[in-house]
Residue, then its C-alpha position, 0 to 999 in steps of 0.5 A: m718397251t717395243a710393240l710386237i705386232p704379229t704379222d702375215a709374211e705372205d705379201p714380201v711388198l708390205l713385210r719389207e716396208a714393215l721390216r725397215r720400221a723394224l730395223d729403225g726401232g719402229p715395231a717389231l715384227g712377230l712371224g709366223m705369230v699370225d693368230g697371237a695377240p700383240e704384245n710388248v718386247a725389248d727395245g731393239l729387238a726387230a724380228v721374233i721368228a716362231t719356229s720348231g727348228s730340228s727338234g720339232i719343239p715350238k720356240r720363238v727365236a728373239l732378233s735384234g735389228e743389230a743382230l740382222r744387220a750384222s748377219a746382211e752385212a758380214t754376207a755383202a763382205r764375203i759375196g758382195s751386193g746386189r740385187w736378190l730373188l725372193a725364192l723362200p718364204a719370208g716367214y723364215v729366216a733364209g728369206l727374211q735375210v734377203l729382205v733385210r741384205s736388199i734392203l741394206a743394198d738399197t735394192r729391190p728384191a725380185r719374187i717368184e711369181g705363184r708357186f716355184s718351178p723352174v720356169s718361174f725361176a727363169e721368168a723371175t731371172l730374166e725379168m732382173l736381167r733387163p736394166a732398170s736404168s742407165a746404171g745397168i744390171p746389178d750383181l744378182y743373188t738368191s737363196l734356195v733349199p738343195a730340193q730348189v736347187a735339184t729341182l732347177l739341175d733337172a730342168a737345165e737342158d732348158t736354154a732359159v732355166r741354165a742361163a738363169l742359174q749361171a747368171y747369178r754371181a752367188i747362190l746360197v744353199g741352206g737348210q740342210s746339207l747339200p749332197e755333193p752330186l749336187r754340187e758337183r753338177a752344178a760346178g759342172l754348168g757353172v753355177r756358182l752354189v754356195r754351202t751356208y751353215g747357221s740357224t734362226e738363232t744366228s740370223g741366217g748362214c754365218v759359215y760360207d763354204g765351211v769357212p765362218l764370216d769375218t765376224v763369227g767365231v766357231r769352236t767345238v766344245d765336247g764335240e758341239l759346235r758352238i758359234a759366237g758374234p754379232m748375229l746372235a738372236e737374243g734368246y728365245l722369247g717367253d722362254g727365259s730357261l731355254t734361252a740360258r741353256t742354248f746361249v752360254r758365257d765363256e770365261h772371258g764373258i763372250r756368248w756363245y750359241r750352243t748348236g746342237d751339232l756336232g763337227l769340228v773346226e780344222d784350219g779354220v774350216v768347219r766341218v759339220h758331222g750332224r745333230a748331236d740328238n738324231v743318233i740311234v742306238s742299234g745293237g747297242i750301238n750309236i749311229s748318227l742317222d745324218r752321217v748315214e744319210r750323207i752316205v746314201r745321197r751320194i747314190a744316184g737316184l738317192h741324192e734327195a732321200v730321207v734317213v729316218g730311225v724306227e724301233d726294231e724288234r732285233w736292233g732295237e732302232a734301226s735306219v730307214i731310207v725314204a726315196a722319191r719314185g721318180e728319184v731312182l734309175r733302172r735298178s730295182e728297189s732291192e739292188q738300190l737298198a743294196h747298193a745303199r746297204d754296202a755304201v753305209e758299211d764300207e764307211l761306217g760298219r755293218h752295224a749302220r747298214p738301213v734295214r730298209l728303203i721305202m719308195v714314195d710319190e714324193i717326199e713330204m715337205l715343210s713349207s721352209g722346204k725342208p723334208d718334213r722329218e718328224a711326218i716321214r718317221r711317223m709315215v714309216a714307222d705306221l708301215r711297220 
């Protein structure tokens, strides 16, 4: 057995050293479990990450050192290796993988000092561009969420911010879907974004720009995406029934992770349609809120909007758009809502049109950089 030590991820320097030991068979790290007591876990585990995922139900995802290494090695095989900037919390899998990749590349990760901002991002990147030895400057990489990308692009008129964005060989973007307008803006500035798809259960992103990493298999069963590969988690610590439901073996004995996402695989390209459980029934018709949100986010001024479902007296359930006031352009709120309703109707039909647009000072976010959908849903329900 291996000791599992509750670990504070606030200091990336200390965490990196603890993680190095964990990957080499030392005590496993319990991330997000600082209030817990030490316990024993199976040999080979390197990290247990406490997460609620997209379901809101707390889970403890157990990751072996082999899985974390396999993910980092597959990433390096796809995009190369070099020096990484840690711009996400290290207690989440995307941030943790920045440290794993740095360990395997034998480089020292840089970090954002203080709160993330265009200025702090540019300063950290500039520091990385100063050669520390005669070996010169290694290729630069970082991992961001879409909200951070939007913040940086909005500030890209600043020469230092634009140069910092352009300095990276690849910027991995995950955690939620990347709005197409953001991707286009980045490409226009010469910023190299890589859309990633994955979860804590897959040791982070394992599908890059729709193409699975070399050691990853993706298929669909009854419309649900399933993933296989050496980076899969061992399961959920202390929850054997959830592990058995989520990680299944096929007729050949291959182990697959049931993502809970709907999608398809065409000519080797993975297309994610949204969460199987993020669906409302409006007027007797099933509506994917993920699909509605993707359409809404193509509209100028609504690129970071969140779509949630609420109870509705007429339809049973209906969708509502929540957007930050700073995003909306010169259109009135009613005009913006009408534009969004027309766009959704054109693609999904009249039944899928959102019923309301709610403006807020800022979108509530989790520390991972994702929208806090449950808090947003509660806020909308309170207003109706």
